[in-house]
N, CA, C and O of each residue as an XYZ file, in Angstrom:
732
protein
N     185.201    -27.628     25.139
C     184.804    -26.610     26.101
C     185.695    -25.382     25.941
O     186.919    -25.501     25.884
N     185.090    -24.224     25.871
C     185.827    -22.976     25.707
C     186.354    -22.483     27.047
O     185.709    -22.631     28.086
N     187.544    -21.895     26.993
C     188.117    -21.269     28.179
C     187.600    -19.839     28.236
O     187.820    -19.057     27.311
N     186.914    -19.496     29.323
C     186.314    -18.170     29.475
C     187.014    -17.386     30.576
O     187.409    -17.943     31.600
N     187.160    -16.086     30.350
C     187.660    -15.204     31.396
C     186.597    -15.153     32.497
O     185.425    -14.921     32.200
N     186.981    -15.366     33.769
C     185.993    -15.328     34.851
C     185.458    -13.925     35.142
O     184.487    -13.777     35.883
N     186.071    -12.913     34.575
C     185.650    -11.533     34.808
C     184.692    -11.039     33.723
O     183.615    -10.525     34.021
N     185.100    -11.202     32.458
C     184.312    -10.628     31.362
C     183.658    -11.674     30.465
O     182.924    -11.332     29.537
N     183.925    -12.950     30.744
C     183.342    -14.082     30.003
C     183.706    -14.131     28.526
O     183.017    -14.789     27.746
N     184.767    -13.453     28.132
C     185.228    -13.541     26.745
C     185.916    -14.900     26.552
O     186.546    -15.419     27.474
N     185.792    -15.460     25.371
C     186.457    -16.728     25.067
C     187.944    -16.442     24.866
O     188.323    -15.586     24.066
N     188.774    -17.171     25.602
C     190.227    -16.994     25.519
C     190.772    -17.818     24.352
O     190.170    -18.815     23.951
N     191.909    -17.395     23.815
C     192.529    -18.102     22.695
C     192.906    -19.529     23.070
O     192.767    -20.454     22.270
N     193.390    -19.693     24.316
C     193.774    -21.027     24.786
C     193.585    -21.096     26.300
O     193.418    -20.076     26.967
N     193.614    -22.299     26.817
C     193.465    -22.506     28.257
C     194.797    -22.181     28.932
O     195.785    -22.877     28.699
N     194.843    -21.138     29.763
C     196.104    -20.817     30.449
C     196.508    -21.935     31.412
O     195.658    -22.618     31.981
N     197.805    -22.105     31.581
C     198.321    -23.129     32.488
C     198.712    -22.543     33.842
O     198.916    -23.281     34.806
N     198.815    -21.227     33.912
C     199.131    -20.533     35.156
C     198.528    -19.140     35.116
O     197.938    -18.739     34.114
N     198.679    -18.404     36.209
C     198.083    -17.065     36.313
C     198.483    -16.207     35.118
O     199.641    -16.174     34.699
N     197.478    -15.513     34.587
C     197.701    -14.652     33.434
C     196.725    -13.480     33.497
O     195.880    -13.408     34.389
N     196.852    -12.571     32.548
C     195.894    -11.461     32.447
C     195.048    -11.658     31.201
O     195.531    -12.113     30.165
N     193.790    -11.309     31.325
C     192.861    -11.396     30.200
C     193.252    -10.341     29.152
O     193.488     -9.180     29.487
N     193.314    -10.748     27.927
C     193.672     -9.805     26.853
C     192.555     -8.804     26.588
O     192.794     -7.755     25.989
N     191.342     -9.115     27.026
C     190.210     -8.222     26.799
C     190.039     -7.203     27.938
O     190.058     -5.994     27.706
N     189.871     -7.710     29.178
C     189.588     -6.806     30.304
C     190.836     -6.436     31.115
O     190.808     -5.487     31.897
N     191.924     -7.181     30.929
C     193.176     -6.870     31.622
C     193.244     -7.357     33.064
O     194.239     -7.119     33.748
N     192.200     -8.035     33.535
C     192.192     -8.513     34.920
C     192.899     -9.863     35.016
O     192.987    -10.616     34.047
N     193.404    -10.143     36.234
C     194.140    -11.385     36.442
C     193.215    -12.590     36.473
O     192.137    -12.560     37.065
N     193.668    -13.650     35.818
C     192.964    -14.930     35.806
C     193.848    -15.921     36.544
O     195.012    -16.107     36.192
N     193.295    -16.552     37.564
C     194.011    -17.544     38.357
C     193.610    -18.934     37.868
O     192.438    -19.188     37.588
N     194.584    -19.822     37.769
C     194.337    -21.181     37.294
C     194.527    -22.147     38.461
O     195.559    -22.124     39.133
N     193.539    -22.985     38.695
C     193.623    -24.010     39.725
C     193.207    -25.347     39.115
O     192.365    -25.401     38.219
N     193.812    -26.423     39.616
C     193.497    -27.762     39.149
C     192.798    -28.510     40.263
O     193.296    -28.572     41.387
N     191.632    -29.084     39.949
C     190.897    -29.852     40.952
C     191.656    -31.144     41.241
O     192.144    -31.789     40.312
N     191.764    -31.531     42.506
C     192.594    -32.676     42.877
C     192.043    -34.033     42.421
O     192.813    -34.969     42.207
N     190.748    -34.142     42.275
C     190.177    -35.460     41.998
C     190.074    -35.792     40.511
O     190.008    -36.972     40.168
N     190.056    -34.806     39.615
C     189.940    -35.121     38.191
C     190.880    -34.299     37.306
O     190.818    -34.386     36.080
N     191.743    -33.509     37.926
C     192.735    -32.685     37.225
C     192.113    -31.651     36.280
O     192.785    -31.149     35.379
N     190.836    -31.337     36.483
C     190.169    -30.307     35.681
C     190.752    -28.944     36.038
O     190.941    -28.629     37.213
N     191.034    -28.138     35.017
C     191.544    -26.787     35.237
C     190.371    -25.834     35.369
O     189.415    -25.891     34.595
N     190.456    -24.954     36.361
C     189.448    -23.919     36.566
C     190.104    -22.562     36.388
O     191.230    -22.344     36.835
N     189.401    -21.657     35.737
C     189.851    -20.277     35.594
C     189.025    -19.440     36.547
O     187.798    -19.397     36.456
N     189.719    -18.767     37.475
C     189.030    -18.137     38.598
C     189.501    -16.713     38.851
O     190.572    -16.297     38.409
N     188.664    -15.981     39.578
C     189.050    -14.696     40.146
C     189.916    -14.989     41.372
O     189.929    -16.114     41.873
N     190.635    -13.982     41.850
C     191.558    -14.166     42.977
C     190.865    -14.744     44.211
O     191.368    -15.699     44.803
N     189.731    -14.189     44.605
C     189.044    -14.656     45.815
C     188.695    -16.135     45.729
O     188.877    -16.880     46.692
N     188.195    -16.556     44.577
C     187.816    -17.958     44.411
C     189.039    -18.873     44.390
O     188.999    -19.978     44.930
N     190.123    -18.414     43.766
C     191.358    -19.208     43.739
C     191.906    -19.400     45.147
O     192.277    -20.513     45.522
N     191.961    -18.320     45.933
C     192.434    -18.428     47.313
C     191.520    -19.342     48.134
O     191.979    -20.079     49.007
N     190.237    -19.280     47.842
C     189.285    -20.135     48.561
C     189.572    -21.607     48.299
O     189.557    -22.417     49.226
N     189.833    -21.957     47.048
C     190.177    -23.348     46.737
C     191.501    -23.739     47.379
O     191.666    -24.880     47.811
N     192.446    -22.805     47.446
C     193.737    -23.098     48.074
C     193.568    -23.521     49.526
O     194.262    -24.424     49.992
N     192.659    -22.882     50.240
C     192.423    -23.209     51.646
C     191.889    -24.637     51.780
O     192.183    -25.326     52.757
N     191.108    -25.071     50.800
C     190.520    -26.410     50.872
C     191.557    -27.516     50.769
O     191.277    -28.651     51.155
N     192.747    -27.217     50.259
C     193.805    -28.230     50.157
C     194.218    -28.746     51.530
O     194.709    -29.868     51.654
N     194.020    -27.933     52.557
C     194.484    -28.281     53.901
C     193.432    -28.979     54.758
O     193.686    -29.268     55.927
N     192.269    -29.249     54.202
C     191.239    -29.942     54.974
C     190.742    -31.135     54.173
O     190.895    -31.185     52.952
N     190.146    -32.090     54.869
C     189.575    -33.252     54.204
C     188.273    -32.854     53.538
O     187.315    -32.453     54.199
N     188.253    -32.972     52.220
C     187.041    -32.653     51.473
C     186.894    -33.699     50.369
O     187.854    -34.019     49.668
N     185.710    -34.213     50.229
C     185.463    -35.278     49.265
C     185.208    -34.712     47.872
O     184.962    -33.519     47.696
N     185.273    -35.594     46.904
C     184.977    -35.204     45.528
C     183.554    -34.681     45.408
O     183.304    -33.709     44.695
N     182.629    -35.317     46.098
C     181.229    -34.861     46.021
C     181.062    -33.478     46.659
O     180.256    -32.675     46.192
N     181.826    -33.197     47.730
C     181.765    -31.862     48.342
C     182.324    -30.802     47.390
O     181.774    -29.705     47.287
N     183.434    -31.136     46.685
C     183.979    -30.224     45.681
C     182.935    -29.938     44.609
O     182.687    -28.784     44.260
N     182.325    -31.005     44.091
C     181.334    -30.841     43.021
C     180.145    -30.010     43.493
O     179.644    -29.164     42.752
N     179.693    -30.247     44.721
C     178.571    -29.475     45.266
C     178.946    -27.996     45.390
O     178.139    -27.118     45.086
N     180.170    -27.731     45.836
C     180.636    -26.345     45.948
C     180.642    -25.658     44.590
O     180.161    -24.534     44.445
N     181.191    -26.345     43.601
C     181.311    -25.745     42.274
C     179.954    -25.527     41.624
O     179.723    -24.492     40.998
N     179.055    -26.493     41.767
C     177.745    -26.335     41.126
C     176.900    -25.278     41.839
O     176.215    -24.491     41.186
N     176.944    -25.254     43.169
C     176.154    -24.253     43.893
C     176.745    -22.855     43.733
O     176.028    -21.863     43.863
N     178.052    -22.767     43.452
C     178.695    -21.467     43.286
C     178.222    -20.768     42.025
O     178.123    -19.541     41.989
N     177.932    -21.541     40.997
C     177.482    -20.911     39.756
C     176.050    -20.408     39.888
O     175.606    -19.563     39.111
N     175.331    -20.934     40.876
C     173.932    -20.551     41.064
C     173.748    -19.486     42.140
O     172.703    -18.837     42.187
N     174.728    -19.298     42.992
C     174.549    -18.398     44.134
C     175.611    -17.309     44.158
O     176.081    -16.866     43.110
N     175.982    -16.882     45.354
C     176.893    -15.747     45.536
C     178.263    -15.979     44.917
O     178.814    -15.072     44.294
N     178.818    -17.158     45.072
C     180.148    -17.419     44.535
C     180.867    -18.463     45.350
O     180.431    -18.857     46.432
N     181.981    -18.901     44.800
C     182.757    -19.967     45.422
C     183.260    -19.559     46.802
O     183.203    -20.350     47.743
N     183.751    -18.333     46.926
C     184.289    -17.866     48.211
C     183.262    -18.024     49.329
O     183.571    -18.581     50.382
N     182.056    -17.539     49.105
C     181.014    -17.610     50.134
C     180.662    -19.055     50.482
O     180.430    -19.382     51.645
N     180.625    -19.907     49.472
C     180.304    -21.312     49.726
C     181.435    -22.035     50.464
O     181.175    -22.898     51.302
N     182.681    -21.686     50.157
C     183.816    -22.270     50.884
C     183.781    -21.821     52.342
O     184.022    -22.626     53.241
N     183.484    -20.544     52.586
C     183.391    -20.050     53.964
C     182.306    -20.793     54.736
O     182.504    -21.141     55.900
N     181.159    -21.038     54.101
C     180.081    -21.802     54.748
C     180.518    -23.226     55.048
O     180.230    -23.753     56.122
N     181.217    -23.855     54.094
C     181.681    -25.230     54.290
C     182.680    -25.313     55.445
O     182.617    -26.230     56.264
N     183.598    -24.352     55.505
C     184.585    -24.351     56.587
C     183.909    -24.223     57.947
O     184.296    -24.886     58.909
N     182.905    -23.370     58.016
C     182.172    -23.205     59.276
C     181.413    -24.484     59.630
O     181.419    -24.920     60.782
N     180.763    -25.076     58.637
C     180.004    -26.313     58.849
C     180.907    -27.441     59.354
O     180.498    -28.242     60.193
N     182.129    -27.495     58.839
C     183.078    -28.537     59.241
C     183.820    -28.186     60.540
O     184.647    -28.962     61.019
N     183.514    -27.006     61.104
C     184.178    -26.604     62.342
C     185.613    -26.182     62.131
O     186.411    -26.205     63.068
N     185.954    -25.795     60.913
C     187.327    -25.409     60.598
C     187.443    -23.885     60.632
O     187.712    -23.241     59.618
N     187.231    -23.327     61.832
C     187.176    -21.876     61.979
C     188.531    -21.210     61.752
O     188.592    -20.084     61.259
N     189.624    -21.902     62.111
C     190.942    -21.316     61.884
C     191.168    -21.107     60.386
O     191.678    -20.064     59.978
N     190.792    -22.095     59.563
C     190.939    -21.960     58.119
C     190.037    -20.848     57.590
O     190.405    -20.134     56.657
N     188.843    -20.702     58.196
C     187.936    -19.632     57.773
C     188.567    -18.266     58.063
O     188.552    -17.381     57.207
N     189.108    -18.099     59.242
C     189.751    -16.827     59.608
C     190.944    -16.566     58.691
O     191.157    -15.438     58.246
N     191.723    -17.618     58.409
C     192.881    -17.474     57.526
C     192.452    -17.009     56.126
O     193.089    -16.136     55.536
N     191.378    -17.592     55.607
C     190.885    -17.203     54.287
C     190.392    -15.755     54.293
O     190.676    -14.993     53.369
N     189.663    -15.387     55.326
C     189.182    -14.001     55.426
C     190.351    -13.034     55.463
O     190.294    -11.962     54.860
N     191.423    -13.410     56.175
C     192.627    -12.582     56.227
C     193.240    -12.447     54.833
O     193.577    -11.346     54.398
N     193.380    -13.588     54.132
C     193.987    -13.573     52.804
C     193.191    -12.702     51.837
O     193.759    -12.039     50.968
N     191.883    -12.713     51.998
C     191.007    -11.975     51.091
C     190.802    -10.528     51.532
O     190.109     -9.762     50.863
N     191.406    -10.158     52.659
C     191.222     -8.828     53.239
C     189.737     -8.508     53.357
O     189.276     -7.425     52.995
N     189.015     -9.481     53.872
C     187.564     -9.386     54.013
C     187.209     -8.591     55.262
O     187.896     -8.688     56.279
N     186.144     -7.808     55.189
C     185.676     -6.992     56.319
C     185.360     -7.859     57.531
O     185.522     -7.417     58.669
N     184.909     -9.096     57.296
C     184.583     -9.987     58.410
C     185.820    -10.290     59.259
O     185.706    -10.538     60.459
N     187.013    -10.268     58.628
C     188.240    -10.508     59.388
C     188.449     -9.406     60.419
O     188.890     -9.681     61.535
N     188.139     -8.165     60.062
C     188.249     -7.053     61.001
C     187.348     -7.307     62.214
O     187.734     -7.013     63.345
N     186.165     -7.845     61.983
C     185.247     -8.179     63.076
C     185.866     -9.232     63.986
O     185.731     -9.148     65.207
N     186.546    -10.225     63.405
C     187.240    -11.227     64.224
C     188.311    -10.567     65.081
O     188.442    -10.875     66.266
N     189.083     -9.654     64.477
C     190.120     -8.952     65.238
C     189.509     -8.158     66.395
O     190.025     -8.178     67.513
N     188.407     -7.460     66.115
C     187.735     -6.682     67.166
C     187.248     -7.579     68.293
O     187.450     -7.274     69.468
N     186.612     -8.677     67.937
C     186.098     -9.599     68.959
C     187.225    -10.194     69.784
O     187.077    -10.390     70.990
N     188.354    -10.482     69.141
C     189.505    -10.994     69.877
C     189.992     -9.964     70.895
O     190.233    -10.304     72.054
N     190.140     -8.700     70.466
C     190.608     -7.653     71.377
C     189.617     -7.440     72.519
O     190.025     -7.305     73.673
N     188.332     -7.408     72.213
C     187.300     -7.216     73.243
C     187.339     -8.365     74.261
O     187.271     -8.132     75.467
N     187.447     -9.587     73.772
C     187.507    -10.756     74.656
C     188.736    -10.691     75.549
O     188.671    -11.009     76.736
N     189.852    -10.278     74.970
C     191.090    -10.150     75.743
C     190.924     -9.102     76.848
O     191.332     -9.332     77.987
N     190.337     -7.970     76.520
C     190.126     -6.905     77.512
C     189.158     -7.355     78.612
O     189.387     -7.088     79.792
N     188.086     -8.033     78.223
C     187.126     -8.519     79.224
C     187.767     -9.535     80.163
O     187.469     -9.553     81.357
N     188.632    -10.364     79.636
C     189.332    -11.352     80.473
C     190.278    -10.645     81.445
O     190.375    -11.038     82.607
N     190.972     -9.608     80.981
C     191.861     -8.840     81.868
C     191.056     -8.160     82.971
O     191.479     -8.129     84.126
N     189.890     -7.614     82.610
C     189.029     -6.965     83.602
C     188.576     -7.979     84.654
O     188.574     -7.688     85.850
N     188.199     -9.154     84.200
C     187.735    -10.221     85.093
C     188.837    -10.642     86.076
O     188.566    -10.904     87.248
N     190.078    -10.702     85.586
C     191.195    -11.093     86.446
C     191.511    -10.009     87.475
O     191.994    -10.310     88.566
N     191.240     -8.758     87.133
C     191.426     -7.662     88.068
C     192.861     -7.330     88.430
O     193.090     -6.703     89.465
N     193.827     -7.718     87.632
C     195.235     -7.482     87.981
C     195.899     -6.400     87.113
O     197.048     -6.024     87.347
N     195.157     -5.904     86.107
C     195.728     -4.898     85.205
C     195.131     -3.537     85.528
O     193.913     -3.383     85.617
N     196.015     -2.545     85.703
C     195.583     -1.185     86.008
C     195.214     -0.444     84.719
O     194.152      0.172     84.627
N     196.109     -0.514     83.727
C     195.888      0.158     82.446
C     196.477     -0.683     81.324
O     197.350     -1.526     81.531
N     195.961     -0.418     80.122
C     196.560     -0.995     78.927
C     197.164      0.142     78.120
O     196.643      1.257     78.110
N     198.261     -0.150     77.451
C     198.969      0.842     76.665
C     199.176      0.276     75.262
O     199.470     -0.910     75.106
N     199.026      1.111     74.253
C     199.129      0.646     72.869
C     200.579      0.666     72.396
O     201.302      1.648     72.563
N     200.969     -0.440     71.809
C     202.296     -0.597     71.235
C     202.117     -0.918     69.750
O     201.416     -1.866     69.396
N     202.751     -0.128     68.889
C     202.660     -0.376     67.443
C     203.846     -1.226     66.998
O     204.742     -1.530     67.786
N     203.832     -1.599     65.732
C     204.938     -2.395     65.190
C     206.204     -1.557     65.005
O     207.303     -2.102     64.897
N     206.046     -0.241     64.969
C     207.175      0.691     64.898
C     208.093      0.441     63.696
O     209.317      0.466     63.821
N     207.490      0.202     62.546
C     208.306      0.029     61.349
C     207.713      0.846     60.209
O     206.730      1.562     60.406
N     208.297      0.747     59.028
C     207.836      1.567     57.902
C     206.470      1.142     57.362
O     205.892      1.849     56.537
N     205.952      0.017     57.805
C     204.618     -0.431     57.384
C     203.531      0.027     58.346
O     202.353     -0.221     58.090
N     203.888      0.686     59.443
C     202.909      1.161     60.417
C     202.171      2.362     59.835
O     202.794      3.343     59.430
N     200.849      2.281     59.796
C     200.063      3.368     59.192
C     199.993      4.572     60.140
O     200.327      4.471     61.320
N     199.555      5.707     59.598
C     199.471      6.951     60.372
C     198.475      6.841     61.527
O     198.719      7.380     62.606
N     197.359      6.149     61.310
C     196.372      5.984     62.381
C     196.996      5.252     63.567
O     196.779      5.623     64.720
N     197.773      4.209     63.271
C     198.419      3.452     64.353
C     199.497      4.289     65.037
O     199.610      4.278     66.263
N     200.287      5.011     64.247
C     201.346      5.859     64.824
C     200.771      6.859     65.822
O     201.394      7.160     66.841
N     199.569      7.374     65.520
C     198.927      8.349     66.410
C     198.535      7.727     67.747
O     198.399      8.437     68.744
N     198.352      6.419     67.777
C     197.951      5.733     69.016
C     199.134      5.260     69.854
O     198.961      4.901     71.019
N     200.328      5.257     69.280
C     201.513      4.743     69.978
C     201.630      5.323     71.378
O     201.666      6.542     71.549
N     201.690      4.459     72.371
C     201.900      4.863     73.754
C     200.661      5.329     74.500
O     200.738      5.579     75.703
N     199.528      5.454     73.833
C     198.310      5.900     74.527
C     197.903      4.848     75.560
O     197.979      3.646     75.308
N     197.473      5.323     76.720
C     197.075      4.432     77.803
C     195.588      4.594     78.100
O     195.033      5.689     78.006
N     194.961      3.488     78.459
C     193.531      3.460     78.769
C     193.300      2.555     79.962
O     194.017      1.573     80.153
N     192.297      2.884     80.766
C     191.845      1.890     81.744
C     191.175      0.786     80.935
O     190.857      0.976     79.761
N     190.964     -0.349     81.555
C     190.305     -1.458     80.855
C     188.915     -1.025     80.380
O     188.528     -1.292     79.243
N     188.177     -0.360     81.258
C     186.821      0.076     80.889
C     186.854      1.065     79.713
O     186.016      0.984     78.815
N     187.816      1.996     79.716
C     187.936      2.946     78.607
C     188.246      2.218     77.295
O     187.674      2.522     76.247
N     189.147      1.268     77.378
C     189.525      0.516     76.173
C     188.343     -0.291     75.635
O     188.146     -0.375     74.423
N     187.560     -0.884     76.534
C     186.378     -1.641     76.098
C     185.356     -0.701     75.464
O     184.739     -1.039     74.454
N     185.180      0.472     76.053
C     184.202      1.430     75.527
C     184.643      2.018     74.181
O     183.843      2.094     73.249
N     185.907      2.432     74.076
C     186.397      3.107     72.871
C     186.874      2.147     71.781
O     186.846      2.492     70.600
N     187.308      0.952     72.165
C     187.863     -0.047     71.257
C     188.856      0.574     70.253
O     188.631      0.543     69.044
N     189.964      1.141     70.785
C     190.936      1.754     69.879
C     191.654      0.735     68.986
O     192.148      1.081     67.913
N     191.706     -0.513     69.433
C     192.314     -1.582     68.636
C     191.258     -2.627     68.309
O     190.396     -2.925     69.136
N     191.322     -3.171     67.133
C     192.278     -2.914     66.060
C     191.909     -1.644     65.309
O     190.787     -1.145     65.403
N     192.865     -1.145     64.576
C     192.676      0.034     63.749
C     192.338     -0.433     62.333
O     192.860     -1.446     61.867
N     191.472      0.299     61.662
C     191.263      0.033     60.228
C     192.384      0.765     59.510
O     192.254      1.932     59.142
N     193.476      0.061     59.320
C     194.678      0.669     58.738
C     194.402      1.157     57.322
O     193.624      0.561     56.577
N     195.059      2.253     56.975
C     194.865      2.854     55.658
C     196.079      2.648     54.768
O     196.388      3.496     53.931
N     196.761      1.538     54.942
C     197.898      1.258     54.074
C     197.632     -0.016     53.274
O     196.628     -0.695     53.488
N     198.520     -0.326     52.374
C     198.343     -1.512     51.541
C     199.050     -2.724     52.127
O     199.081     -3.781     51.497
N     199.607     -2.593     53.297
C     200.389     -3.669     53.889
C     199.554     -4.683     54.661
O     200.089     -5.695     55.112
N     198.273     -4.438     54.822
C     197.449     -5.415     55.508
C     196.791     -4.877     56.755
O     196.451     -3.698     56.844
N     196.620     -5.756     57.707
C     195.822     -5.492     58.890
C     196.641     -4.870     60.016
O     197.872     -4.885     60.005
N     195.913     -4.323     60.988
C     196.508     -3.709     62.166
C     197.359     -4.727     62.924
O     196.938     -5.860     63.157
N     198.549     -4.307     63.298
C     199.461     -5.186     64.037
C     199.727     -4.670     65.447
O     200.613     -5.167     66.142
N     198.950     -3.665     65.866
C     199.127     -3.095     67.207
C     198.692     -4.084     68.275
O     197.835     -4.937     68.042
N     199.297     -3.955     69.451
C     198.945     -4.796     70.594
C     198.861     -3.916     71.848
O     199.330     -2.777     71.871
N     198.251     -4.486     72.876
C     198.233     -3.831     74.183
C     199.374     -4.373     75.027
O     199.672     -5.567     75.008
N     200.009     -3.465     75.774
C     200.896     -3.876     76.859
C     200.137     -3.566     78.136
O     199.155     -2.824     78.101
N     200.567     -4.114     79.255
C     199.791     -4.006     80.485
C     200.579     -3.342     81.594
O     201.762     -3.614     81.799
N     199.883     -2.455     82.310
C     200.425     -1.874     83.522
C     199.692     -2.565     84.672
O     198.485     -2.399     84.844
N     200.431     -3.327     85.440
C     199.827     -4.144     86.496
C     199.507     -3.293     87.729
O     200.132     -2.259     87.964
N     198.522     -3.749     88.512
C     198.139     -3.047     89.746
C     199.174     -3.262     90.811
O     199.031     -2.751     91.922
């Protein structure tokens, strides 16, 4: 069996034993070993991270095989792993994978979390205003810095949804939080 680059499908000189770059396209190739038969897989980053998440949940050999075979026929391993995690009720692992992959769906989870938190505060009726607090470090993006200290009523915050911010830095996701001014 030939070792193929998962990006450009060129035949590699040898089977890499760890992460390497393709000599043809220059993209990174991730190497993962299947737990049940020690088969080496050459993968793109998203697919490698997806398999990494599966190490922490109970998954059978037949489930692995089904994932791998259906991945070659459909969207890809990442999408199939996300479906499997949801089917197994492993939503925390799904959110973790989306975070690792910097997937747009993770931003939706962050938004829903903030909205739910604001609605719960409104329901309790004990908070007068919410105020934005940033991480205040060198990784804080300009969009977040502009929000530092801004105050909103609960209704304003729900309507405008200032948090989370789609940060424009390479450091990851928004780390801003609300502080509360009690009634």
